[in-house]
Phi, psi and omega in degrees: 000139176266151179287145182288349182296132180298156180296151181282153177272183189307320184304336182276337185294134183279144178284155177282169178088210187299320184292342179274357179278192184262006184298326178299320180293316179297321179298314180295319179296320178294319177296319178297317179297322180294332179269327188272320191279326184303130178064025185299325181259011184286314185279149175293156176295153185246147169289147357256308195300317183301315180291326179295309181301321180292320179294318178299318178295319180296321181290335171297313181295320182290322184266335185080004179268104181268355183269305183263125182276143179227144172230125186062031180061024173242152179304138183227109184248019190288323186222157172293171194261001193299307178300319183292320175299316179298316179296317179297323178297318176295323176300317182297324185273316190247359180097162182273111182202172184294323180300313180292333177295334187248352190292327179297313178296321181295314179296322176298320179296320179294313180296320180296322176299316177296319180294322176300318176298317180298313181294316178300320179292321180295321183280319192230353180115170186297318182301313179296323178302312180294314181299320182294321176296318180294316180298318181300309188280349174264006170281124188297323181291318179297316179299318179298314182294324178293335179261017185235130189279064178230185192273348196291319181288323177295318175301316180296322177301312181292328176299313183279340170294320176296319179295318178299314180297324177296319177295327181288344178300335181293345178286354175098002181255107182294348180294346175296342174299329178302316181286322178305308187281329176293319178296320177298320179294320178294327175296319177299318181287350177268313185218027171058233186296339178298339179288357179300341179296332182292301178296331179295313182293311183289324177297317177297320179297317179296318179296318180292331177283347180072028185239024181302318181296320178296320179296314182294338177270357183281125178295321181296326178298313183288328174295319176297322178297322178295320177298318179299318177298322179295333178281317188274319193293316190306311182293317181295320178295317179299318178294322179294316181293327184274324187236348175061223185295337178300320178294311186290327178296324177278313187295317181252318186293303185283316191263000175235295186295318182295325178290330182287324188258346180214143180291127174289148177302118187205158174287340188266123179230156179156155180267219184301323183281006187307311186283340170295319177294321178299312181295321179299320182277320190262348176245028179287140357265003185297337180306323185287348173272341190301314180303320179287323178297318178293321179296318180292320179295319178293322177297316179295323180294316180294326178276356182059035178282313179224075187304324182296349175298346179301324182297325178288319178297318178298319181297317178297315182296317183293311183294311182295316181294317182298310186280344170289325179284327180296133187288324179281128184245126171223139182302326185284350178300328185264019175307321178297351176287328195297317178298318180296315179295324179296317180293313181295322179291319178297322177298321179294317180298318178295326179299328179303317185281339178275335181210096185290349181252019179268168178300336181299319180294318176299317179297322178298317180296314181296318179299321179292325178296316178293319180296327181296338178290339186240346181283167179296142180304322182294327175293316181298313181294317183296305183284330175297320177297317178297317179297323179295317178297319178293324179293320176297318177301316181295323181294321184271347184272145177285330176251102188278349185297315182296311178294326177294323176295324176295321175301316180298320178298314180298315181294322179295317179290333174296316177297317180297316179296323179294324178289314182296328181301332182273347189289326183303337180297340180286350186245006188272339184291146177232216179283119180284146178306321181294327177290318179299315180289327178298319178296320178295317179297327180295332183263002184280160180299334181266032191292351180263342183276157179299149178256124185264139176243131179260124178061220180234072188290343179228039173107247188284192179297122185283163175155275192301315182296315180296321178297318181298312186281328181272340185056036181229152172300149182240129174248159186225120170262107188292328179229168179299322179296332180291345179301330185306318184292341180267353181236031184298330182264009180071016182280168175261153182218154173275130188223142170260122180229165173279142180302329186288348180248013181301315182297320180296314181294325184292346178291327185246349184226147169277122187245120175252114180282117181268327180195160178216149178205117181058231182275003187252150175234139171255114190231163170249120186247137177225132180300139177280335179228166176307141186307325183288349178260358181296142178290144176240103184301000000 
């Protein structure tokens, strides 16, 4: 069966010779690896999700149970196991460390950058393919997520693998349905219900093409669907047989439906414009090209110049619309937007050079003006001066195309330089104090007893990172008064406290400092008086 998407027009056709080879994809993958891999294991794991996934993976290695996931040696039904299985496999081969905690996401980011290049090249040509890969990996949020051991980049990889396979259906080989549906199934095994964006995007495309009946009659489609079931069903059936409704209430009820209808307790707040702010900050400066890129893509779609761009527009609409409606807001939810926006933005940039009097050139100028408000002054002065010289050249020249093209080159490199300027922040983190003390606590004589944290000595709600490094259960006394419940028997406990409250704690407890790192202290605390006589501020 052939895909219903109309054939592409000339801009998508690849040139013969060197440009028709795979070097553009390899170039983008090498550039992605050069940005993603350096210092991957240098920084300590971060609360919450990265440390949770790493701890769950570590407990697989420790227990040998690859079927049922555990966190803190308690049942954990929050996410499917694919990323965690991959991380645990790296742990088994290379040891438990930060590099292995992040390598699955990092490899997914590298492959996704190459795949973005492949899709961009297929839709719009080699130049757009390379540009889209560059734009993607110079987005600060995407680079951060690729260097972060969570599910979002892996989910995005499978989403765009399905989209790529769907585009290949136009070649007339219905077997591409196998990859479309297998990729969708792997997305489900990565992040559960979040993978709904894959069937939503492809289903909408099929409906708009008016070929739903042809798809449903395709044998290859149903064979692909059977393969997808073989990927998704075994683990979910096993969990249902073993835990029944307890599994589904947590897996779907608490962690999907409750997030959709009510905001989860989070640092991130905001209404409908939340993700516009996220994109403005995290897709800087390419964000300012997006409105013009979408307008140009819609114009091409209406003119039937490059009809397959519809799949990218649909992907943007589905992801942005879905997570705008969901009440719980997290910046990483919209990670699947970045490859589509990178391709559409790259197409717009290429349009500037093909038609200097098109809206694309105007959009480039406006985007640079907005970006200049936030970029470093030295970048603004340097590239602004070059652009001014090129504009003077254009004014005095009888043939304005060459100097205007030079202006476009300068403005494009200004945006690229503004994006690259933000990337070094991804490499600055090192060993966090909580990680250093956690390792010390893991080697202490009391290494089996729970480790208590008082208040918020290192920022947010404590727990996963300390648990990972200490390999101990973690308890939390939210206030000084809450300490009483942990010392009811007059026993001593290991506690992580902030250095700034040592004097306060020492009034009621004998405090033995076991280790210190930055603003944190690892101490052994014993009540000075019977617990019922302790002061409660």
